C-alpha positions as YAML, in Angstrom:
chain: A
units: angstrom
residues:
- id: 1
  name: MET
  ca: [-2.99, -22.48, 10.77]
- id: 2
  name: HIS
  ca: [-6.53, -23.89, 11.10]
- id: 3
  name: PHE
  ca: [-9.38, -21.71, 12.32]
- id: 4
  name: ASN
  ca: [-12.92, -22.80, 13.15]
- id: 5
  name: ASP
  ca: [-16.11, -20.71, 13.10]
- id: 6
  name: ASN
  ca: [-15.51, -19.35, 16.59]
- id: 7
  name: ASP
  ca: [-11.94, -18.36, 15.68]
- id: 8
  name: PHE
  ca: [-13.21, -16.66, 12.54]
- id: 9
  name: GLN
  ca: [-15.85, -14.69, 14.46]
- id: 10
  name: ARG
  ca: [-13.37, -13.71, 17.17]
- id: 11
  name: ASN
  ca: [-10.80, -12.56, 14.62]
- id: 12
  name: SER
  ca: [-13.50, -10.57, 12.80]
- id: 13
  name: ASN
  ca: [-14.65, -8.90, 16.01]
- id: 14
  name: ILE
  ca: [-11.07, -7.96, 16.93]
- id: 15
  name: SER
  ca: [-10.58, -6.52, 13.44]
- id: 16
  name: CYS
  ca: [-13.80, -4.49, 13.55]
- id: 17
  name: ILE
  ca: [-13.03, -3.02, 16.96]
- id: 18
  name: PHE
  ca: [-9.40, -2.22, 16.18]
- id: 19
  name: ASP
  ca: [-10.51, -0.67, 12.88]
- id: 20
  name: MET
  ca: [-12.90, 1.65, 14.74]
- id: 21
  name: ILE
  ca: [-10.17, 2.82, 17.12]
- id: 22
  name: TRP
  ca: [-7.64, 3.16, 14.28]
- id: 23
  name: ARG
  ca: [-9.98, 5.27, 12.15]
- id: 24
  name: ASN
  ca: [-11.08, 7.57, 14.96]
- id: 25
  name: ARG
  ca: [-7.68, 7.75, 16.72]
- id: 26
  name: THR
  ca: [-9.48, 7.50, 20.06]
- id: 27
  name: MET
  ca: [-12.79, 5.93, 21.07]
- id: 28
  name: SER
  ca: [-14.67, 4.62, 24.09]
- id: 29
  name: ARG
  ca: [-16.14, 1.16, 24.62]
- id: 30
  name: ILE
  ca: [-19.64, 2.66, 24.66]
- id: 31
  name: ASP
  ca: [-19.20, 4.36, 21.27]
- id: 32
  name: ILE
  ca: [-17.74, 1.20, 19.75]
- id: 33
  name: ALA
  ca: [-20.68, -0.90, 20.97]
- id: 34
  name: ARG
  ca: [-23.14, 1.66, 19.61]
- id: 35
  name: GLN
  ca: [-21.57, 2.00, 16.19]
- id: 36
  name: LEU
  ca: [-20.92, -1.72, 15.64]
- id: 37
  name: ASN
  ca: [-24.24, -2.74, 17.19]
- id: 38
  name: LEU
  ca: [-22.47, -5.28, 19.43]
- id: 39
  name: TYR
  ca: [-23.26, -6.29, 22.98]
- id: 40
  name: ARG
  ca: [-21.19, -4.34, 25.48]
- id: 41
  name: SER
  ca: [-20.01, -7.64, 26.97]
- id: 42
  name: THR
  ca: [-18.65, -8.70, 23.57]
- id: 43
  name: VAL
  ca: [-16.88, -5.37, 23.15]
- id: 44
  name: SER
  ca: [-15.45, -5.55, 26.67]
- id: 45
  name: ASN
  ca: [-14.11, -9.06, 26.07]
- id: 46
  name: ILE
  ca: [-12.39, -8.04, 22.81]
- id: 47
  name: ILE
  ca: [-11.06, -4.81, 24.34]
- id: 48
  name: GLY
  ca: [-9.68, -6.92, 27.19]
- id: 49
  name: THR
  ca: [-7.84, -9.09, 24.66]
- id: 50
  name: LEU
  ca: [-6.40, -6.06, 22.88]
- id: 51
  name: ILE
  ca: [-5.31, -4.43, 26.15]
- id: 52
  name: SER
  ca: [-3.77, -7.63, 27.58]
- id: 53
  name: ASN
  ca: [-1.79, -8.05, 24.35]
- id: 54
  name: GLU
  ca: [-0.77, -4.36, 24.54]
- id: 55
  name: VAL
  ca: [-2.29, -3.47, 21.17]
- id: 56
  name: ILE
  ca: [-4.32, -0.60, 22.62]
- id: 57
  name: LEU
  ca: [-4.08, 1.61, 25.68]
- id: 58
  name: GLU
  ca: [-6.67, 3.11, 27.99]
- id: 59
  name: GLY
  ca: [-6.35, 6.87, 28.04]
- id: 60
  name: GLY
  ca: [-8.22, 9.88, 29.40]
- id: 61
  name: THR
  ca: [-11.93, 10.24, 30.01]
- id: 62
  name: GLU
  ca: [-14.54, 12.15, 28.05]
- id: 63
  name: THR
  ca: [-16.81, 14.85, 29.47]
- id: 64
  name: GLU
  ca: [-19.98, 12.84, 28.71]
- id: 65
  name: VAL
  ca: [-21.33, 10.80, 31.62]
- id: 66
  name: THR
  ca: [-23.02, 7.43, 31.05]
- id: 67
  name: ARG
  ca: [-26.25, 6.28, 32.70]
- id: 68
  name: SER
  ca: [-24.16, 4.49, 35.31]
- id: 69
  name: GLY
  ca: [-22.64, 7.85, 36.24]
- id: 70
  name: ARG
  ca: [-19.20, 6.94, 34.90]
- id: 71
  name: LYS
  ca: [-17.28, 8.89, 32.28]
- id: 72
  name: PRO
  ca: [-16.31, 6.82, 29.19]
- id: 73
  name: VAL
  ca: [-12.61, 5.88, 29.05]
- id: 74
  name: ASN
  ca: [-10.90, 6.54, 25.74]
- id: 75
  name: LEU
  ca: [-8.95, 3.83, 23.93]
- id: 76
  name: THR
  ca: [-6.00, 4.53, 21.64]
- id: 77
  name: VAL
  ca: [-3.56, 2.46, 19.56]
- id: 78
  name: ASN
  ca: [-0.34, 1.62, 21.41]
- id: 79
  name: ASP
  ca: [2.51, 2.82, 19.18]
- id: 80
  name: SER
  ca: [4.95, 0.60, 21.06]
- id: 81
  name: PHE
  ca: [3.03, -2.59, 20.25]
- id: 82
  name: GLY
  ca: [4.79, -3.11, 16.95]
- id: 83
  name: CYS
  ca: [5.52, -1.74, 13.51]
- id: 84
  name: VAL
  ca: [5.28, -2.84, 9.89]
- id: 85
  name: VAL
  ca: [8.28, -2.57, 7.58]
- id: 86
  name: GLY
  ca: [7.25, -1.20, 4.20]
- id: 87
  name: ILE
  ca: [9.57, -1.42, 1.19]
- id: 88
  name: GLU
  ca: [9.33, 0.08, -2.27]
- id: 89
  name: LEU
  ca: [11.54, -1.97, -4.56]
- id: 90
  name: GLN
  ca: [12.34, -0.68, -8.03]
- id: 91
  name: ILE
  ca: [14.93, -2.04, -10.41]
- id: 92
  name: ASP
  ca: [17.35, 0.79, -9.62]
- id: 93
  name: VAL
  ca: [16.41, 2.18, -6.18]
- id: 94
  name: PHE
  ca: [14.62, 1.17, -3.01]
- id: 95
  name: SER
  ca: [13.10, 2.93, -0.03]
- id: 96
  name: VAL
  ca: [12.08, 1.63, 3.38]
- id: 97
  name: VAL
  ca: [9.87, 2.90, 6.18]
- id: 98
  name: ALA
  ca: [8.79, 1.41, 9.49]
- id: 99
  name: SER
  ca: [5.26, 2.44, 10.40]
- id: 100
  name: THR
  ca: [3.55, 1.96, 13.76]
- id: 101
  name: PHE
  ca: [0.10, 0.39, 14.00]
- id: 102
  name: SER
  ca: [-1.37, 3.90, 14.14]
- id: 103
  name: GLY
  ca: [0.36, 4.77, 10.85]
- id: 104
  name: ASP
  ca: [3.21, 6.99, 12.09]
- id: 105
  name: VAL
  ca: [6.58, 6.57, 10.36]
- id: 106
  name: ILE
  ca: [9.36, 5.94, 12.90]
- id: 107
  name: PHE
  ca: [12.19, 4.90, 10.57]
- id: 108
  name: SER
  ca: [13.18, 5.45, 6.94]
- id: 109
  name: MET
  ca: [16.00, 4.48, 4.60]
- id: 110
  name: GLU
  ca: [16.68, 4.62, 0.88]
- id: 111
  name: GLY
  ca: [19.43, 3.60, -1.51]
- id: 112
  name: GLU
  ca: [20.38, 1.88, -4.74]
- id: 113
  name: THR
  ca: [18.89, -1.56, -5.25]
- id: 114
  name: PRO
  ca: [21.59, -4.19, -4.59]
- id: 115
  name: SER
  ca: [22.35, -6.32, -7.62]
- id: 116
  name: ALA
  ca: [24.57, -9.25, -8.57]
- id: 117
  name: PRO
  ca: [25.71, -9.15, -12.22]
- id: 118
  name: GLU
  ca: [26.29, -12.91, -12.20]
- id: 119
  name: LEU
  ca: [22.54, -13.41, -11.59]
- id: 120
  name: ALA
  ca: [21.41, -11.21, -14.51]
- id: 121
  name: ASP
  ca: [20.02, -14.22, -16.39]
- id: 122
  name: LYS
  ca: [18.38, -15.70, -13.27]
- id: 123
  name: PRO
  ca: [15.49, -13.31, -12.42]
- id: 124
  name: VAL
  ca: [14.16, -15.09, -9.35]
- id: 125
  name: GLN
  ca: [17.60, -15.50, -7.74]
- id: 126
  name: SER
  ca: [18.43, -11.89, -8.65]
- id: 127
  name: PHE
  ca: [15.20, -10.64, -7.02]
- id: 128
  name: LEU
  ca: [15.82, -12.66, -3.86]
- id: 129
  name: TYR
  ca: [19.39, -11.39, -3.72]
- id: 130
  name: SER
  ca: [18.16, -7.79, -3.79]
- id: 131
  name: VAL
  ca: [15.58, -8.38, -1.06]
- id: 132
  name: ASP
  ca: [18.05, -10.32, 1.12]
- id: 133
  name: LYS
  ca: [20.64, -7.56, 0.92]
- id: 134
  name: ILE
  ca: [18.08, -4.87, 1.75]
- id: 135
  name: MET
  ca: [16.96, -6.89, 4.76]
- id: 136
  name: GLU
  ca: [20.55, -7.14, 5.94]
- id: 137
  name: ARG
  ca: [20.63, -3.35, 6.04]
- id: 138
  name: ILE
  ca: [17.22, -2.92, 7.67]
- id: 139
  name: ILE
  ca: [17.38, -5.45, 10.49]
- id: 140
  name: PRO
  ca: [20.16, -3.86, 12.61]
- id: 141
  name: GLU
  ca: [18.40, -0.49, 12.38]
- id: 142
  name: THR
  ca: [14.91, -1.73, 13.24]
- id: 143
  name: ALA
  ca: [16.33, -3.63, 16.22]
- id: 144
  name: LYS
  ca: [16.82, -0.21, 17.84]
- id: 145
  name: LEU
  ca: [13.14, 0.71, 17.58]
- id: 146
  name: ALA
  ca: [10.79, 0.63, 20.56]
- id: 147
  name: ALA
  ca: [8.12, -1.00, 18.36]
- id: 148
  name: PRO
  ca: [9.27, -4.42, 17.09]
- id: 149
  name: PRO
  ca: [8.69, -5.31, 13.40]
- id: 150
  name: LEU
  ca: [5.74, -7.70, 13.07]
- id: 151
  name: GLY
  ca: [5.22, -7.73, 9.31]
- id: 152
  name: ILE
  ca: [6.69, -6.73, 5.94]
- id: 153
  name: GLY
  ca: [4.95, -5.21, 2.94]
- id: 154
  name: ILE
  ca: [6.79, -4.81, -0.38]
- id: 155
  name: GLY
  ca: [5.57, -2.75, -3.33]
- id: 156
  name: ILE
  ca: [6.90, -3.57, -6.80]
- id: 157
  name: PRO
  ca: [5.75, -2.82, -10.36]
- id: 158
  name: GLY
  ca: [3.77, -5.68, -11.86]
- id: 159
  name: ILE
  ca: [0.64, -7.80, -11.61]
- id: 160
  name: ILE
  ca: [0.46, -9.45, -8.19]
- id: 161
  name: ASP
  ca: [-1.94, -12.21, -7.15]
- id: 162
  name: ILE
  ca: [-2.09, -11.16, -3.52]
- id: 163
  name: ASP
  ca: [-4.35, -14.08, -2.56]
- id: 164
  name: ARG
  ca: [-2.04, -16.85, -3.80]
- id: 165
  name: GLY
  ca: [1.23, -15.03, -3.17]
- id: 166
  name: ILE
  ca: [2.32, -14.98, -6.81]
- id: 167
  name: VAL
  ca: [4.04, -12.32, -8.91]
- id: 168
  name: ILE
  ca: [2.13, -13.02, -12.12]
- id: 169
  name: ARG
  ca: [4.31, -10.64, -14.11]
- id: 170
  name: SER
  ca: [6.83, -7.93, -13.33]
- id: 171
  name: ASP
  ca: [8.58, -6.81, -16.49]
- id: 172
  name: PRO
  ca: [11.24, -4.65, -14.80]
- id: 173
  name: PHE
  ca: [12.34, -7.62, -12.67]
- id: 174
  name: GLN
  ca: [11.61, -10.12, -15.48]
- id: 175
  name: LEU
  ca: [9.51, -12.22, -13.11]
- id: 176
  name: HIS
  ca: [6.75, -14.46, -14.43]
- id: 177
  name: ASN
  ca: [4.49, -16.61, -12.22]
- id: 178
  name: PHE
  ca: [6.95, -16.39, -9.35]
- id: 179
  name: SER
  ca: [5.39, -17.99, -6.25]
- id: 180
  name: TYR
  ca: [6.96, -15.75, -3.65]
- id: 181
  name: ALA
  ca: [4.70, -17.25, -0.95]
- id: 182
  name: ASP
  ca: [6.77, -20.44, -1.06]
- id: 183
  name: THR
  ca: [10.05, -18.58, -0.63]
- id: 184
  name: LEU
  ca: [9.37, -15.37, 1.27]
- id: 185
  name: ARG
  ca: [6.39, -15.93, 3.59]
- id: 186
  name: MET
  ca: [8.50, -16.31, 6.76]
- id: 187
  name: ARG
  ca: [11.99, -16.04, 5.27]
- id: 188
  name: TYR
  ca: [12.82, -13.22, 7.69]
- id: 189
  name: GLY
  ca: [10.87, -14.51, 10.68]
- id: 190
  name: ILE
  ca: [7.74, -12.36, 10.18]
- id: 191
  name: PRO
  ca: [4.95, -12.46, 7.54]
- id: 192
  name: LEU
  ca: [5.67, -10.84, 4.17]
- id: 193
  name: ILE
  ca: [3.21, -9.69, 1.50]
- id: 194
  name: ILE
  ca: [4.06, -8.27, -1.94]
- id: 195
  name: GLU
  ca: [1.69, -5.77, -3.57]
- id: 196
  name: ASN
  ca: [1.61, -3.77, -6.80]
- id: 197
  name: ASP
  ca: [3.26, -0.36, -6.30]
- id: 198
  name: ALA
  ca: [0.32, 1.69, -7.64]
- id: 199
  name: LYS
  ca: [-2.04, -0.17, -5.33]
- id: 200
  name: CYS
  ca: [0.29, 0.76, -2.45]
- id: 201
  name: CYS
  ca: [-0.55, 4.40, -3.27]
- id: 202
  name: ALA
  ca: [-4.25, 3.52, -2.93]
- id: 203
  name: TRP
  ca: [-3.64, 1.80, 0.43]
- id: 204
  name: LEU
  ca: [-1.82, 4.92, 1.62]
- id: 205
  name: GLN
  ca: [-4.75, 7.14, 0.65]
- id: 206
  name: CYS
  ca: [-7.07, 4.79, 2.57]
- id: 207
  name: GLU
  ca: [-4.88, 5.42, 5.60]
- id: 208
  name: ASN
  ca: [-4.68, 9.16, 5.02]
- id: 209
  name: TYR
  ca: [-8.47, 9.41, 4.74]
- id: 210
  name: ARG
  ca: [-9.26, 6.74, 7.32]
- id: 211
  name: ASN
  ca: [-12.00, 8.74, 9.05]
- id: 212
  name: ASN
  ca: [-13.63, 9.88, 5.81]
- id: 213
  name: SER
  ca: [-16.88, 8.10, 4.95]
- id: 214
  name: GLY
  ca: [-16.45, 8.67, 1.20]
- id: 215
  name: ARG
  ca: [-13.35, 6.73, 0.24]
- id: 216
  name: ASP
  ca: [-13.68, 6.17, -3.50]
- id: 217
  name: PHE
  ca: [-10.34, 7.12, -5.01]
- id: 218
  name: LEU
  ca: [-8.43, 6.83, -8.26]
- id: 219
  name: SER
  ca: [-4.67, 6.84, -7.66]
- id: 220
  name: VAL
  ca: [-2.34, 7.37, -10.62]
- id: 221
  name: LEU
  ca: [1.29, 6.43, -10.07]
- id: 222
  name: THR
  ca: [3.81, 7.85, -12.54]
- id: 223
  name: ARG
  ca: [7.34, 6.53, -12.37]
- id: 224
  name: ASN
  ca: [10.25, 8.34, -14.03]
- id: 225
  name: TYR
  ca: [12.51, 5.69, -15.51]
- id: 226
  name: LYS
  ca: [16.25, 6.01, -15.86]
- id: 227
  name: ASN
  ca: [18.72, 4.11, -17.99]
- id: 228
  name: ASN
  ca: [19.79, 1.73, -15.26]
- id: 229
  name: GLY
  ca: [21.55, -0.89, -17.38]
- id: 230
  name: ARG
  ca: [20.02, -3.75, -15.36]
- id: 231
  name: GLY
  ca: [18.84, -5.76, -18.34]
- id: 232
  name: CYS
  ca: [15.17, -4.75, -18.17]
- id: 233
  name: PRO
  ca: [13.23, -4.00, -21.40]
- id: 234
  name: ASP
  ca: [14.18, -0.77, -23.16]
- id: 235
  name: TYR
  ca: [10.80, 0.84, -22.47]
- id: 236
  name: TYR
  ca: [11.61, 0.62, -18.73]
- id: 237
  name: LYS
  ca: [14.81, 2.58, -19.22]
- id: 238
  name: TYR
  ca: [13.34, 5.80, -20.60]
- id: 239
  name: GLY
  ca: [10.16, 7.80, -20.30]
- id: 240
  name: ILE
  ca: [7.52, 7.61, -17.57]
- id: 241
  name: GLY
  ca: [5.67, 4.48, -16.55]
- id: 242
  name: VAL
  ca: [2.05, 4.64, -15.40]
- id: 243
  name: GLY
  ca: [0.03, 2.44, -13.05]
- id: 244
  name: LEU
  ca: [-3.50, 2.92, -11.76]
- id: 245
  name: ALA
  ca: [-5.31, 1.83, -8.61]
- id: 246
  name: ALA
  ca: [-8.86, 2.42, -7.44]
- id: 247
  name: THR
  ca: [-10.71, 2.05, -4.17]
- id: 248
  name: MET
  ca: [-14.43, 1.73, -3.64]
- id: 249
  name: GLY
  ca: [-15.70, 2.26, -0.10]
- id: 250
  name: GLY
  ca: [-12.16, 1.94, 1.19]
- id: 251
  name: HIS
  ca: [-11.57, -1.40, -0.58]
- id: 252
  name: VAL
  ca: [-8.78, -1.64, -3.15]
- id: 253
  name: LEU
  ca: [-10.00, -3.15, -6.43]
- id: 254
  name: TYR
  ca: [-8.14, -6.07, -8.02]
- id: 255
  name: GLY
  ca: [-10.28, -7.60, -10.75]
- id: 256
  name: HIS
  ca: [-10.68, -11.33, -11.35]
- id: 257
  name: ASN
  ca: [-7.12, -11.61, -12.73]
- id: 258
  name: TYR
  ca: [-5.49, -9.01, -10.41]
- id: 259
  name: ALA
  ca: [-4.68, -6.83, -13.42]
- id: 260
  name: PHE
  ca: [-6.99, -3.94, -12.50]
- id: 261
  name: GLY
  ca: [-4.97, -0.78, -12.98]
- id: 262
  name: GLU
  ca: [-2.72, -2.00, -15.78]
- id: 263
  name: TYR
  ca: [-2.46, 1.06, -17.99]
- id: 264
  name: ILE
  ca: [-2.36, 1.50, -21.72]
- id: 265
  name: SER
  ca: [-2.91, 4.82, -23.46]
- id: 266
  name: HIS
  ca: [-5.57, 5.49, -26.08]
- id: 267
  name: SER
  ca: [-2.68, 6.45, -28.38]
- id: 268
  name: TRP
  ca: [-1.03, 3.00, -28.21]
- id: 269
  name: LYS
  ca: [-0.75, 1.09, -31.48]
- id: 270
  name: PRO
  ca: [-0.15, -2.59, -32.22]
- id: 271
  name: ASN
  ca: [3.50, -3.64, -32.19]
- id: 272
  name: LYS
  ca: [4.42, -0.54, -30.19]
- id: 273
  name: ALA
  ca: [6.48, -1.34, -27.09]
- id: 274
  name: GLY
  ca: [5.53, 0.36, -23.87]
- id: 275
  name: GLN
  ca: [2.27, 1.88, -22.67]
- id: 276
  name: ASN
  ca: [1.57, 4.60, -25.21]
- id: 277
  name: GLY
  ca: [1.88, 5.41, -28.89]
- id: 278
  name: LEU
  ca: [3.99, 8.55, -28.53]
- id: 279
  name: PRO
  ca: [7.00, 8.84, -30.87]
- id: 280
  name: ASP
  ca: [10.29, 7.57, -29.49]
- id: 281
  name: ALA
  ca: [11.70, 11.09, -29.79]
- id: 282
  name: VAL
  ca: [9.08, 12.26, -27.30]
- id: 283
  name: ILE
  ca: [9.49, 9.33, -24.92]
- id: 284
  name: ASN
  ca: [13.28, 9.60, -24.84]
- id: 285
  name: THR
  ca: [13.18, 13.31, -23.99]
- id: 286
  name: VAL
  ca: [10.08, 13.43, -21.78]
- id: 287
  name: GLN
  ca: [12.13, 14.14, -18.65]
- id: 288
  name: THR
  ca: [14.33, 16.81, -20.21]
- id: 289
  name: ASN
  ca: [12.09, 18.67, -22.65]
- id: 290
  name: ASP
  ca: [8.99, 20.62, -21.60]
- id: 291
  name: ASP
  ca: [7.24, 20.11, -24.94]
- id: 292
  name: SER
  ca: [7.76, 16.34, -24.75]
- id: 293
  name: TYR
  ca: [6.56, 16.32, -21.16]
- id: 294
  name: ALA
  ca: [3.46, 18.32, -22.08]
- id: 295
  name: GLU
  ca: [2.71, 15.83, -24.85]
- id: 296
  name: PHE
  ca: [2.95, 12.97, -22.37]
- id: 297
  name: ILE
  ca: [0.63, 14.74, -19.89]
- id: 298
  name: ARG
  ca: [-1.92, 15.47, -22.63]
- id: 299
  name: ASP
  ca: [-1.87, 11.82, -23.69]
- id: 300
  name: LEU
  ca: [-2.14, 10.57, -20.10]
- id: 301
  name: PHE
  ca: [-5.06, 12.76, -19.00]
- id: 302
  name: SER
  ca: [-6.94, 12.29, -22.26]
- id: 303
  name: THR
  ca: [-6.88, 8.59, -21.45]
- id: 304
  name: LEU
  ca: [-7.73, 9.06, -17.76]
- id: 305
  name: THR
  ca: [-10.83, 11.10, -18.68]
- id: 306
  name: THR
  ca: [-12.64, 7.92, -19.71]
- id: 307
  name: PHE
  ca: [-12.11, 6.42, -16.24]
- id: 308
  name: ILE
  ca: [-13.80, 9.24, -14.33]
- id: 309
  name: PRO
  ca: [-17.47, 8.61, -15.22]
- id: 310
  name: LEU
  ca: [-16.94, 4.85, -14.95]
- id: 311
  name: LEU
  ca: [-15.50, 4.91, -11.41]
- id: 312
  name: ALA
  ca: [-17.13, 8.14, -10.19]
- id: 313
  name: PRO
  ca: [-14.43, 8.70, -7.54]
- id: 314
  name: ASN
  ca: [-14.49, 11.28, -4.77]
- id: 315
  name: ALA
  ca: [-10.90, 12.18, -5.60]
- id: 316
  name: VAL
  ca: [-8.11, 11.58, -8.13]
- id: 317
  name: PHE
  ca: [-4.52, 11.59, -6.90]
- id: 318
  name: LEU
  ca: [-1.44, 11.88, -9.11]
- id: 319
  name: HIS
  ca: [1.73, 10.46, -7.54]
- id: 320
  name: GLY
  ca: [5.37, 10.49, -8.53]
- id: 321
  name: GLN
  ca: [5.99, 13.81, -10.27]
- id: 322
  name: PRO
  ca: [8.39, 16.43, -8.89]
- id: 323
  name: ALA
  ca: [7.08, 19.77, -7.61]
- id: 324
  name: SER
  ca: [8.89, 21.57, -10.45]
- id: 325
  name: ARG
  ca: [6.40, 19.97, -12.90]
- id: 326
  name: HIS
  ca: [3.16, 20.59, -11.03]
- id: 327
  name: GLN
  ca: [2.29, 23.94, -12.57]
- id: 328
  name: LEU
  ca: [2.99, 22.64, -16.07]
- id: 329
  name: ILE
  ca: [0.68, 19.68, -15.42]
- id: 330
  name: HIS
  ca: [-2.16, 21.98, -14.34]
- id: 331
  name: THR
  ca: [-1.58, 24.24, -17.34]
- id: 332
  name: VAL
  ca: [-1.60, 21.38, -19.88]
- id: 333
  name: ILE
  ca: [-4.78, 19.90, -18.39]
- id: 334
  name: ALA
  ca: [-6.59, 23.26, -18.38]
- id: 335
  name: GLU
  ca: [-5.57, 24.19, -21.93]
- id: 336
  name: GLN
  ca: [-5.39, 20.83, -23.73]
- id: 337
  name: VAL
  ca: [-7.54, 18.38, -21.74]
- id: 338
  name: PRO
  ca: [-10.51, 20.43, -20.46]
- id: 339
  name: GLN
  ca: [-12.72, 17.33, -20.76]
- id: 340
  name: PHE
  ca: [-10.86, 15.85, -17.78]
- id: 341
  name: LEU
  ca: [-11.86, 18.79, -15.62]
- id: 342
  name: LYS
  ca: [-15.41, 18.61, -17.00]
- id: 343
  name: MET
  ca: [-15.72, 14.97, -15.93]
- id: 344
  name: LEU
  ca: [-14.31, 15.76, -12.49]
- id: 345
  name: ASP
  ca: [-16.89, 18.51, -12.07]
- id: 346
  name: SER
  ca: [-19.75, 16.26, -13.16]
- id: 347
  name: CYS
  ca: [-18.70, 13.68, -10.54]
- id: 348
  name: ASN
  ca: [-18.02, 16.32, -7.88]
- id: 349
  name: ALA
  ca: [-14.49, 14.93, -7.60]
- id: 350
  name: SER
  ca: [-11.27, 16.67, -6.61]
- id: 351
  name: PHE
  ca: [-7.86, 16.38, -8.26]
- id: 352
  name: THR
  ca: [-4.64, 16.54, -6.25]
- id: 353
  name: ILE
  ca: [-1.02, 16.29, -7.39]
- id: 354
  name: MET
  ca: [0.74, 14.70, -4.44]
- id: 355
  name: GLN
  ca: [4.00, 16.09, -3.19]
- id: 356
  name: GLU
  ca: [6.80, 13.71, -4.13]
- id: 357
  name: LEU
  ca: [7.85, 12.38, -0.74]
- id: 358
  name: PRO
  ca: [10.59, 9.82, -0.07]
- id: 359
  name: GLY
  ca: [9.17, 6.50, 1.02]
- id: 360
  name: GLU
  ca: [5.61, 7.19, -0.12]
- id: 361
  name: ILE
  ca: [5.11, 3.80, -1.78]
- id: 362
  name: ALA
  ca: [6.99, 2.07, 1.04]
- id: 363
  name: HIS
  ca: [4.59, 3.70, 3.51]
- id: 364
  name: GLY
  ca: [1.72, 2.49, 1.35]
- id: 365
  name: ALA
  ca: [3.12, -1.06, 1.44]
- id: 366
  name: ALA
  ca: [3.17, -0.90, 5.25]
- id: 367
  name: ALA
  ca: [-0.38, 0.51, 5.26]
- id: 368
  name: MET
  ca: [-1.47, -2.37, 3.03]
- id: 369
  name: PHE
  ca: [-0.13, -4.98, 5.46]
- id: 370
  name: LEU
  ca: [-1.80, -3.33, 8.43]
- id: 371
  name: GLN
  ca: [-5.18, -2.87, 6.74]
- id: 372
  name: ARG
  ca: [-5.04, -6.46, 5.52]
- id: 373
  name: LEU
  ca: [-4.67, -7.51, 9.14]
- id: 374
  name: PHE
  ca: [-7.77, -5.77, 10.41]
- id: 375
  name: SER
  ca: [-9.96, -6.04, 7.33]
- id: 376
  name: VAL
  ca: [-12.95, -8.31, 7.94]
- id: 377
  name: ASP
  ca: [-12.80, -11.35, 5.69]
- id: 378
  name: GLU
  ca: [-16.08, -11.60, 3.82]
- id: 379
  name: THR
  ca: [-15.16, -14.88, 2.12]
- id: 380
  name: TYR
  ca: [-14.81, -17.27, 5.07]
- id: 381
  name: GLY
  ca: [-13.89, -20.75, 3.87]
- id: 382
  name: SER
  ca: [-11.73, -19.59, 0.96]
- id: 383
  name: SER
  ca: [-7.98, -19.52, 1.33]
- id: 384
  name: SER
  ca: [-5.89, -16.42, 0.85]
- id: 385
  name: TYR
  ca: [-2.15, -16.16, 1.29]
- id: 386
  name: SER
  ca: [-2.47, -12.56, 2.46]
- id: 387
  name: ARG
  ca: [-5.08, -13.31, 5.12]
- id: 388
  name: LEU
  ca: [-3.60, -12.40, 8.51]
- id: 389
  name: TYR
  ca: [-4.77, -13.43, 11.95]
- id: 390
  name: TRP
  ca: [-4.49, -11.53, 15.19]
- id: 391
  name: ASP
  ca: [-3.40, -14.56, 17.19]
- id: 392
  name: GLU
  ca: [-0.45, -14.94, 14.82]
- id: 393
  name: ILE
  ca: [0.52, -11.31, 15.42]
- id: 394
  name: PHE
  ca: [0.06, -11.67, 19.20]
- id: 395
  name: SER
  ca: [2.35, -14.72, 19.15]
- id: 396
  name: LEU
  ca: [5.01, -12.93, 17.09]
- id: 397
  name: ARG
  ca: [4.92, -9.98, 19.45]
- id: 398
  name: GLN
  ca: [5.42, -12.25, 22.45]
- id: 399
  name: LYS
  ca: [8.33, -14.03, 20.75]
- id: 400
  name: ASN
  ca: [9.87, -10.63, 20.03]
- id: 401
  name: LYS
  ca: [9.94, -9.96, 23.76]
- id: 402
  name: GLU
  ca: [11.91, -13.16, 24.32]
- id: 403
  name: LYS
  ca: [14.04, -13.18, 21.18]
- id: 404
  name: LYS
  ca: [14.39, -10.96, 18.14]
- id: 405
  name: GLN
  ca: [12.07, -12.51, 15.56]
- id: 406
  name: PHE
  ca: [13.06, -10.36, 12.55]
- id: 407
  name: HIS
  ca: [16.20, -11.93, 11.07]
- id: 408
  name: THR
  ca: [18.16, -12.34, 7.86]
- id: 409
  name: ALA
  ca: [17.54, -15.22, 5.47]
...
């Protein structure tokens, strides 16, 4: 789809105004014009577009009275406009959520990742088979929702070039330089974007703290592996995998090669498979033995300590560990890695162990798609597979009224 300068400016204005309403939950035209330093006529025109396309609703009035003697009318996101389907896809399990444009989850599902043994030596076909089968389960359920699906976000482990639509590498799925943009962009009738699973955690925190001015986070995703027998490397069958993601000013960091957040422990040694240098006896029992688990936590947070002064985050979030382990984590850090707490204190940063909630990464994948839609593109003229345009979403929503747009492959 070709866009000229006027299209670009219009799309940017729509994004800025929707972003203001989304962050504040409710806002008036006057406040939007003040905060964005836009002419009221420009704001009114964009608001008119959003209202006519049913993206936002006009609500109650505030107590403040304007110079004209009128009370400002509040604007809110219309939860019936549409939803985004978020999927976390791991080699053994998957989870799905449908999230409205205001970020509320209205549907969830989880299960074992579908597989076809005959495709074990064909990674791309095997991956597509899994996604197709999950979609076959999702579509009949989402058809019952008041908010039609308008986009899909998928979180997987690996290095993802989100601008070209390429899975550069995903060891669990044995994918290398897989151009999913060619195959999956509109395979199911609505746009699809794949993102790294740890970065999905960062996108979720951006949503959770949407009205917080200081949004510099370090998100640490820990994934308990199981012996799934799916043909993935041995170091993805045992132990705990780690991925990192960081945001600066609410923007998720990628790095020039999209590998920002790839983790390797300070204990790792050459020719050692996996992400750390812990003995195999520790790795193989890390989920069943408290001493092994404590050794893993010590190794992890000793490594993370070096990231704190470099990134100077407002907060550090640990995802993926069950509540039964939280106290042990705090104890190990306090007794064996006090330097981590020292660095947090010097940066005035908080540390939170997130409750392990079903669909957390899937929700983050949905949040990623939505925030990609209303982020203002600062690199006009460059192409990005994941760039989304409001007119495309408006058109999909209209088609959904006439015919169900979300369909199987």
